Every structure is written in structure tokens, then in C-alpha cells.
C-alpha positions, 0 to 999 in steps of 0.5 A, spaced: 500 500 500 505 504 501 508 503 495 503 508 492 507 514 496 513 513 491 509 517 486 511 524 487 504 527 485 500 523 489 505 523 495 503 531 495 496 530 495 496 525 500 500 530 505 495 535 503 489 531 505 493 528 511 494 535 514 487 538 512 484 532 516 488 533 522 486 540 522 479 538 521 479 534 527 482 539 531 476 544 529 471 538 531 473 538 538 474 546 538 467 547 535 464 543 541 467 547 546 465 553 543 458 551 543 458 550 550 461 557 551 456 560 547 450 556 549 451 552 555 446 546 556 444 547 549 450 546 546 448 539 544 442 543 540 447 548 537 452 542 534 446 538 532 443 544 528 451 545 525 451 538 523 444 539 519 447 545 516 453 541 514 449 536 511 444 541 507 450 544 504 453 538 502 447 535 498 445 542 495 452 545 493 456 539 491 453 539 484 453 546 483 461 546 485 462 541 480 459 545 475 464 551 477 470 547 477 469 544 470 470 552 468 476 553 472 483 550 473 483 545 478 489 546 482 487 554 483 480 551 484 483 547 490 487 552 493 482 557 493 477 552 497 483 551 502 484 558 503 477 560 504 476 554 509 482 557 513 479 564 512 472 561 515 476 557 521 480 564 523 473 567 524 470 562 529 474 564 535 471 571 535 464 569 534 459 571 540 453 569 537 450 562 536 447 565 529 454 567 527 457 559 528 451 557 523 453 562 518 460 560 518 459 553 518 455 553 512 460 557 509 466 552 511 462 546 509 460 550 502 467 550 501 468 543 503 462 541 498 467 543 492 473 541 495 472 534 496 469 531 490 474 535 486 480 532 490 477 525 489 476 526 481 484 528 481 486 521 484 484 517 478 487 522 473 494 521 477 494 514 478 492 511 472 493 503 474 487 500 477 492 497 482 495 503 484 489 507 485 486 501 489 492 502 494 491 509 494 483 509 496 485 504 501 491 508 504 486 514 504 481 510 508 486 508 513 488 515 514 481 518 515 480 512 520 487 514 524 485 521 524 479 520 528 483 516 533 489 521 533 485 528 532 482 528 539 488 525 543 492 531 539 487 536 541 487 533 549 494 534 549 494 541 546 489 543 551 493 542 557 497 548 555 493 552 551 486 554 551 481 551 546 481 557 541 488 556 539 485 549 536 482 553 531 489 556 529 492 549 528 486 548 523 488 554 519 495 552 519 492 545 516 488 548 511 494 553 509 499 547 509 494 543 504 493 549 500 501 550 499 502 542 498 497 543 492 499 549 489 506 546 489 504 540 485 503 539 478 496 536 477 494 533 470 490 537 466 483 536 466 480 533 460 474 537 457 468 535 456 463 538 451 461 545 453 454 546 455 449 550 459 451 551 467 444 548 469 446 542 465 453 541 468 450 542 475 445 536 473 450 532 469 452 528 475 446 526 477 443 524 470 449 519 469 448 516 476 441 515 476 441 512 469 447 507 470 445 501 473 451 499 478 450 507 480 443 506 482 445 500 486 450 504 489 446 509 491 441 504 495 447 501 498 449 508 501 442 508 504 443 501 507 450 503 510 447 510 512 441 506 516 446 502 519 452 507 520 447 512 524 446 507 529 453 507 531 454 515 530 448 517 534 447 512 539 454 510 541 454 515 547 447 513 549 448 505 549 455 506 553 452 511 558 445 509 559 444 502 558 451 500 560 452 505 565 459 507 563 463 513 562 466 518 557 472 513 556 468 507 555 465 511 549 471 513 546 473 505 546 467 503 543 468 508 537 476 506 537 473 499 536 469 502 530 475 505 527 480 499 528 475 495 524 475 500 518 482 500 518 483 493 518 478 492 512 482 498 509 489 494 510 486 488 507 482 491 501 487 491 496 488 484 496 481 482 497 479 486 491 485 482 487 481 476 488 473 478 488 469 483 484 467 490 487 460 488 488 460 482 492 465 485 497 461 491 498 454 488 498 458 483 504 460 489 507 453 492 507 450 486 510 455 485 516 453 492 518 446 491 517 447 484 521 451 488 526 446 493 528 440 488 528 444 484 534 445 491 538 439 489 543 443 483 545 449 487 547 450 487 555 457 489 556 463 494 553 467 488 550 461 485 546 459 492 544 467 494 542 467 487 538 460 489 534 462 496 533 469 493 530 465 488 525 460 494 523 467 498 522 470 493 518 463 492 513 463 500 513 470 500 510 468 494 505 463 499 502 466 505 502 473 504 499 471 501 492 467 507 491 472 511 487 473 504 482 465 504 481 465 511 479 471 511 474 468 505 471 461 509 470 464 515 467 468 518 462 474 522 465 471 529 463 465 527 467 468 524 473 468 530 477 460 531 476 459 524 478 464 524 484 459 530 486 453 526 485 455 521 489 458 526 495 451 529 495 446 523 494 450 519 500 450 525 505 442 526 503 442 519 506 445 521 512 441 527 513 435 522 513 438 517 518 441 521 523 435 524 526 431 518 525 436 514 529 436 519 534 428 520 534 427 513 535 432 511 540 429 517 544 422 515 543 422 508 543 428 505 546 435 503 543 433 496 541 427 499 537 432 504 534 437 498 532 431 494 529 428 499 525 435 501 522 437 494 521 430 493 517 431 499 513 438 497 511 436 490 509 430 493 505 436 497 502 440 491 501 434 487 497 434 493 492 441 493 491 441 486 489 435 488 484 438 494 481 445 492 481 446 486 476 450 480 478 453 480 471 455 487 471 459 487 464 463 492 462 462 491 454 455 491 452 452 489 445 447 495 443 445 498 437 443 506 435 437 506 431 437 513 432 443 515 429 444 516 421 448 510 418 454 515 416 455 517 424 462 517 426 460 513 432 458 508 427 464 508 423 468 506 429 463 501 431 459 496 427 451 496 428 450 493 432 456 493 436 459 492 443 464 497 447 465 499 454 458 503 455 458 509 460 452 515 460 454 520 455 451 524 449 451 518 445 448 513 450 443 517 454 440 511 456 443 505 459 442 500 452 438 494 451 442 488 448 442 489 441 
């Protein structure tokens, strides 16, 4: 996996991602302390609203940002968004009203909604070999999991010598360092697609996504993953402190179990994907998550919970890491940014629904009821995946073009009917039927 870091461009991008993640982790801790300072006992409501604002920004703005990105140099676009994020974070230590937090969080997440899909779309252009790209995806997944463990520890150490607003300084420095690393990296030129109206470019990724069978299956799988994952992210603290009667350290250990499972899967995935196709690996991961959540009502000890969360974390990484491979297979190089943005928006739309659902059912009907309802939703999603994502997911499809004239250049390159790798584009507006 680490051999991928021999590639200088990816090494720079990986370092940029690493410092930005560490900075974001520090900001997460500092934001919680800022919410407590501004709202006291209502800090949870402030953070919940901030999380909702984050998801709304991701869902609504990612496709718009992707359309803007197609019209700008990719390196300048990424650097500008890093600097915008640094500037927004620099304002947070000076706020004294809750509404100011909401405005700044929306601005921050709007920039992230543009940065993340654009960054994801660069990596396959840098690493053309699928094995290297798979290693890169696993490495990036591993880094995200490590950040979730390392950032709170780093924040705790810093808070022993500085006050919490100083953590925001670390975040600013992280984003500035990320911008410098991207600015000093030579990125491959973007492949330009056919020029179109801005709104057509905004909706392009969604159109490709919803008209490609494997991507429709992926979208439903993301709903199943969000249903199971919401139980972990929303209700772990309640499980540990209310049901098991343990303290904050036990909450951290439970989340560490989830992270450890995810890291193990990320480490093993390059070898797994050498032997198995993406579809069974991802479906197996989602099934692990759903089954794990269904077992939650039986949890009676911290050790059991940690082990169960590790299983769910393992499944989570199995579903999330190969997504880039699926998107690469499903879009032309010029359209990847739009499809990554569609994936980003649609997946966060699922979490926007399941986060409050997990909280409301858990508070109103109990944790066991929440687990069973979320597991049932996940199982329904898995059933839909099996129908929507064909088991024989062929790259090369025989098809015909009855709408094209016989002298069309596409037919000059291929016989009619003909077979070639199919993605949704101007010549293939719908997924083709067999010729």
C-alpha cells in the first residue's frame, strides 16, 4: 500500500489531505467547546443544528461546485477552497453569537462541498493503474480512520497548555499547509468535456448516476450503510452511558473499536479486491453492518459492544473504499468530477435522513427499537441493491443506435450493432438494451 507514496504527485496530495484532516479534527473538538461557551446546556442543540447545516450544504452545493470547477483550473480551484476554509476557521474564535457559528459553518462546509469531490476526481487522473489507485483509496481510508483516533488525543494534549481557541489556529495552519502542498504540485490537466449550459453541468452528475445501473445500486447501498452507520454515530454515547452505565472513556473505546475495524478492512482491501469483484465485497460489507446493528439489543457489556462496533467498522470500510473504482468505471474522465459530486451529495442526503431518525427513535422508543428499525431499513436497502445492481455487471455491452444516421462517426468506429465499454454520455443517454 505504501508503495503508492513513491509517486511524487500523489505523495503531495496525500500530505495535503493528511494535514487538512488533522486540522479538521482539531476544529471538531474546538467547535464543541465553543458551543458550550456560547450556549451552555444547549450546546448539544447548537452542534446538532451545525451538523444539519453541514449536511444541507453538502447535498445542495456539491453539484453546483462541480459545475464551477469544470470552468476553472483545478489546482487554483483547490487552493482557493483551502484558503477560504482557513479564512472561515480564523473567524470562529471571535464569534459571540450562536447565529454567527451557523453562518460560518455553512460557509466552511460550502467550501468543503467543492473541495472534496474535486480532490477525489484528481486521484484517478494521477494514478492511472487500477492497482495503484486501489492502494491509494485504501491508504486514504486508513488515514481518515487514524485521524479520528489521533485528532482528539492531539487536541487533549494541546489543551493542557493552551486554551481551546488556539485549536482553531492549528486548523488554519492545516488548511494553509494543504493549500501550499497543492499549489506546489503539478496536477494533470483536466480533460474537457463538451461545453454546455451551467444548469446542465450542475445536473450532469446526477443524470449519469441515476441512469447507470451499478450507480443506482450504489446509491441504495449508501442508504443501507447510512441506516446502519447512524446507529453507531448517534447512539454510541447513549448505549455506553445509559444502558451500560459507563463513562466518557468507555465511549471513546467503543468508537476506537469502530475505527480499528475500518482500518483493518482498509489494510486488507487491496488484496481482497485482487481476488473478488467490487460488488460482492461491498454488498458483504453492507450486510455485516446491517447484521451488526440488528444484534445491538443483545449487547450487555463494553467488550461485546467494542467487538460489534469493530465488525460494523470493518463492513463500513468494505463499502466505502471501492467507491472511487465504481465511479471511474461509470464515467468518462471529463465527467468524473460531476459524478464524484453526485455521489458526495446523494450519500450525505442519506445521512441527513438517518441521523435524526436514529436519534428520534432511540429517544422515543428505546435503543433496541432504534437498532431494529435501522437494521430493517438497511436490509430493505440491501434487497434493492441486489435488484438494481446486476450480478453480471459487464463492462462491454452489445447495443445498437437506431437513432443515429448510418454515416455517424460513432458508427464508423463501431459496427451496428456493436459492443464497447458503455458509460452515460451524449451518445448513450440511456443505459442500452442488448442489441
